N, C-alpha and C positions, 0 to 999 in steps of 0.2 A: 502602551501595552499595558493590559491588565495584569493584576497580581497572580488572578487564579480565573481559568475557564474550566468549562464543562464541554467534553467530547465527546462524541458519539461514533459507534462502529455499528455499521449494518451489514450484518450476518444473516444469509438467507440461502435457499434453493433458487436455483435458478430451471427455467422451462427453456423449450426450442422456440417461444414465441416471444419477440425482443419486446413487443406492445406491453405484454403480460409484466415482464422484467421492469420495463422501466415505471410501469404504473406501480409496481410492486413498492419501488425503489422511492417513488415520489412520496407514497402515502407513509414509509419509514421516515422519509427526511422531514415531513410535516410532524410526525409524530413525536421526533426527536428534539424538534424544537419546540413543540409544546412543552417538554419535559425539561427545556432548559438549555439544552446543546447550543454551545457556541460555534464549535467545529465539527462537522460531519464529515466522515471518510466512508465511501462506497469500497465495496470489495472490487479485486481484478476484474474486469471485463465481464460486469455485472448484467449488461445487457443481453447476455448469449450464455448459452451452455459454454462449456471449455472445449471448443472446437480442436484445439491442437491435439486432442487423443490421436487422430488420424491425419493423414495427409487428403487433403479434397479442395481442388483449385476451385471449387465454387464457393468456398468458404472467404475467399478474397473479397465477395460481394458485402460481407459483412462490416467492411470497413467505411469510416465516414469522416469527411474532411473536419478540420478545425478552424474557424468555427464551422458548425454545422447543425443539426435538428438536434441531437442529444444535448451538446453544449450549451444551446441557445435555451432551451427548456430548462436546464441546471442554473443557468444565469437569472432567469427569471424567477425561478424557486428562491435563489439565494437573497436575491434583492427583496422580494416579497416577504421573505421571512428574516431577514436580519441575520443570516447566518453566514460562514464560511462551508463551502461544498467543495471536498476534494473528489472529481470526477473522473474514472477510469472509461478511457475511450481505445477502440481498436481503429487507430488512425490511418485515413488514407491520405497520402502526398501525391502521388501521382501512379499510376500502373504499375505494378511491380514494385514498389515502395510504401511499405506500410510500417508502423511502429506501434506498440504497446504503450500507452502515453496516459498520464493523469493530469487534467487541468486544474489550477487552484483558482476559486472564484471567491471575491472576496464578499464581504457582507453586504456591501451595495451592487453586487451583482459585477464589478469588473472583473476582467481575466486577467489574473495576475501572472500569467505563464504557465509554462507547461512542463513537464518533465516527461523523459523518453527512457525506458527501462534499457538499462546498459548490458546486464549479464543474460544471455538468452541461454537458456537449457534445452539440451537435445538428450532424449532418451525414451525408453517404453512410455507411450501415452503422454509423454512431455516432449510434443516434437515442434519446438516452437521455432526453430530456426528456419522452418520453410514458411511461417507467416510474418517473423517481426525481423526486421533489421536493427541492428544495435544501435543504440542511442546515441545521440550527437548533442547532446544538450549540456553536458557536465552536471554537474552537481548542485543546481542551483538552492537557493533559500529564498522562501515568499513571504514578505513583510503583511502581514494580514492584520486587520482590524484588533483581532484578539492574541496576536503574539507571533513571533516569527518561526517558522516551522519547516522542515523539509519533507520529501517524499521519496522513497526507494520503491520499488515493485517486485513483490514475490522472489525470484531467484537471487536479486540485490542484497536480499537480507541475509544471505549466506557469508557475505562477503564484508570483512571489518573495516575497509578503506573508505568504502562511499560514507557510512555511519560518521566515521571520524572527519571526513571532509565536511559534513554538513552541520557537525558540533562546532569545528573549527571556525564556520562562517557565521554560528549564532543561533543555529536553531535551537528552540527550547525541546520541540517535540518534533519526532521523526515518523511519519507513518508510513505502513507497510501495507498496502493492498494485497493482496494473495489468492491463489489459486492452488491449493496442495493438499494432497490427500494419499489416497493410497499407492503403493509401488507394485506395478503389475508384475514385475519380475521377481518381486519377494512378498508373496501376498499374506504372509505372517508379520511381516515387519511392521511396526506402528511407530512412525518418526516424529508424532505430534508434539512430545516433551522432548526431544531434540530440538525440534524447530522453537519453540516457547525459550529453550535455555540459550540456543544460539542469539535470539532477538535481545532477550534480558541482556546478555553480556555485552551487545552494543550500548547500552543505557548505562552498565557498569562503567564501563570503558572512558564514555565521554561524561558520566554524569549528568543524563538528561532523561525526560521522558520518550519510552517509546509506545507505540500503539500499532497492532498488528490486527487485521480484519479479514478472515476468511470463510469461502464459502462453505456448506454444507450438503449433504445429500447424495446421492447415487445418481451419477450420470451415464448414459448408454450412448455406444458409438457403434460402428458397424463391426468393429473386432473386439467390442467386450464391454465393460464398464468401469467406473473409478468411483471411489466413495471420496467424499471430501470431509475432512474431521473439524471442521470449523475451528472450536478451541480459542477465538478472538480474545484478545486481551490488551490491558495495558499494564506496565511497569513503570516503578518510580526510579530517580537516582540511585538509589542503592539497590536495584534490581528486584526489587520486591513486588510481585505482581498484585496490584490494588484493584483490579476487577478482570475477571474472566466469564466469558459467556458461561451460562448456567445450564445449555441447552446444547442440542443437535440440531435444531432447528431454527426458524426464522427468529432473530432477536437483535434487540437495540442494545447495545453493549454502553453503559454511561459511566463517565469516570471524571470526578473534580481533580483537576491539576493545580497545584501550587507551586509556581514558579520560584518562591523564595527556598523551595527545597534543593534546587539546582544549586544556587551559591553557598548553600551552608554545607554541601555535600561535597563541592570542588575545594573549599576551603580545607576541607579533612583529607581527601585524595587528591594531590595535586598531579594528578595525569597529563595533564596538557602542559604544565610548567616544566615537568621531568623528561618530555619527549625529546628524542635525539634523532630528529629527521635527517642531521647530517650525515647520521650513518646507516640510513636505509635505503641509500642509491641501489642497492644491489635487488630490491623489490621494482625497480623498473624492468627487470630481466626476467621472460618468461622460464627459463632454465638458468639453475646456479650449478648444475652439476654436468 
């Protein structure tokens, strides 16, 4: 494993044209690689607009198998450019069974495996339970050419337990592909800073790097629209944001990550040493009162 790596987050607007979206991402991946990126992370469901705004049975047709056209193309790019690519896919398994998935492709194009989103939200304009089955992969880590990483997807990032599991399994960086923005039932509420702070906290609690990438732009549906706030960022084991998107437009966020910071921070904050998992059994119950 290298002592340091350069990571790239691909923040961008999405259109209703999947071919255009994929071509845009291909161009951003090539540009990121030319800038020295070793690990490149796409945003959640980058090939489409955020279709869970409404219920529409025809949207199931957007799903594709793994391997499939999208992952095959990303494998070719990973091998050609010598970079790790985290690829978000609306995964088709069989009729009626679909997952929100990220596939991790190593720098030689090898498919290292996938993570399926565990926590599935349900609320105004985030109607994901209609489209996605709860993930069944557990919380794997991936030994890439450039380091050991973990992946969580959007709503997963609000829960502390998955990030802790990934840290204990050896992840040095956890990536969070996301699609988050306005709250249609609370139009004056801006949750973007809360979002950043929640994810930064996972990095602090586990003394590791975290990297969240989010889409931008306004996307319309038959019932209204959503504004995605971007603010893609990377923070270090101390929780300091070392790089954040400068715009609310298409942008490649690049950050240099030095793994030595993980060891030095853990030698000061001994969170993993002082855990008391023997006392946490109550967490396995949904209701305690």
